[in-house]
C-alpha positions in Angstrom: 78.9 296.9 321.6 81.4 295.7 318.8 83.3 299.0 318.0 85.4 298.8 314.7 89.1 300.2 315.1 88.2 302.9 312.5 85.4 304.5 314.6 87.3 304.8 318.0 88.4 308.1 319.5 91.3 308.5 321.6 92.0 310.8 324.5 95.6 311.1 325.1 98.4 313.0 327.1 101.6 313.9 325.8 104.8 314.9 327.6 107.5 316.9 327.0 110.0 318.4 329.8 108.4 320.9 331.6 104.8 320.5 330.0 102.1 318.1 329.3 99.2 318.6 326.7 95.8 316.5 326.4 93.9 316.1 323.3 91.7 313.8 321.5 91.7 312.3 317.9 90.9 309.2 315.8 94.5 308.2 314.8 97.1 308.2 317.6 100.1 307.9 315.5 99.4 310.6 313.0 98.5 313.0 315.9 101.6 312.7 317.5 103.6 312.8 314.3 101.7 316.2 313.7 102.6 317.6 317.1 106.2 316.7 316.6 106.3 317.9 313.2 105.0 321.3 314.4 101.8 320.9 312.7 99.9 320.0 315.6 98.2 322.6 318.2 99.8 325.8 318.5 100.8 325.3 321.9 102.9 322.1 321.2 105.2 323.5 318.5 108.8 323.5 318.9 108.8 320.8 321.4 109.5 317.0 321.4 106.5 315.3 322.6 106.1 311.5 323.9 102.8 309.7 324.3 102.4 309.4 328.2 98.8 308.0 328.1 95.8 307.2 326.2 92.2 305.9 326.5 90.1 304.6 323.6 86.2 305.6 323.4 83.3 304.5 321.1 82.3 307.8 320.2 83.5 311.6 319.9 81.2 313.2 322.5 82.8 310.4 325.0 86.3 311.3 324.0 85.7 315.1 324.4 84.1 315.0 327.7 86.8 312.6 329.0 89.6 315.3 327.5 87.7 318.2 329.5 88.3 316.1 332.9 91.9 315.4 332.1 92.6 318.7 331.2 91.9 319.6 334.6 93.4 317.0 336.4 96.7 318.5 336.9 97.7 316.0 339.7 97.4 313.1 337.2 99.1 314.9 334.4 101.9 315.7 336.7 102.1 312.3 338.1 102.6 310.7 334.6 105.2 313.3 333.7 107.2 312.3 336.8 106.8 308.5 336.0 107.9 309.0 332.3 111.1 310.6 333.8 110.4 313.9 332.5 111.3 317.0 334.5 108.8 318.3 337.0 106.3 320.6 336.2 
């Protein structure tokens, strides 16, 4: 299946010292900027975030399903944060 860039959905993991955040979006750069500007999710406000990991999906339901699994995979999130040289959680 040939997926145009505009129709892709992304699942991402952000890192900040002592925390990770998992979400999904159709525009990674814009969403990261929103989180860092304090206009993203409430739980991300007041922190500086960096992108630790991202995956692309063709549809919103696929991305949302993967987000659900990543939110529950604390071992993976901790590993990503440690490899990015963020403080241990």
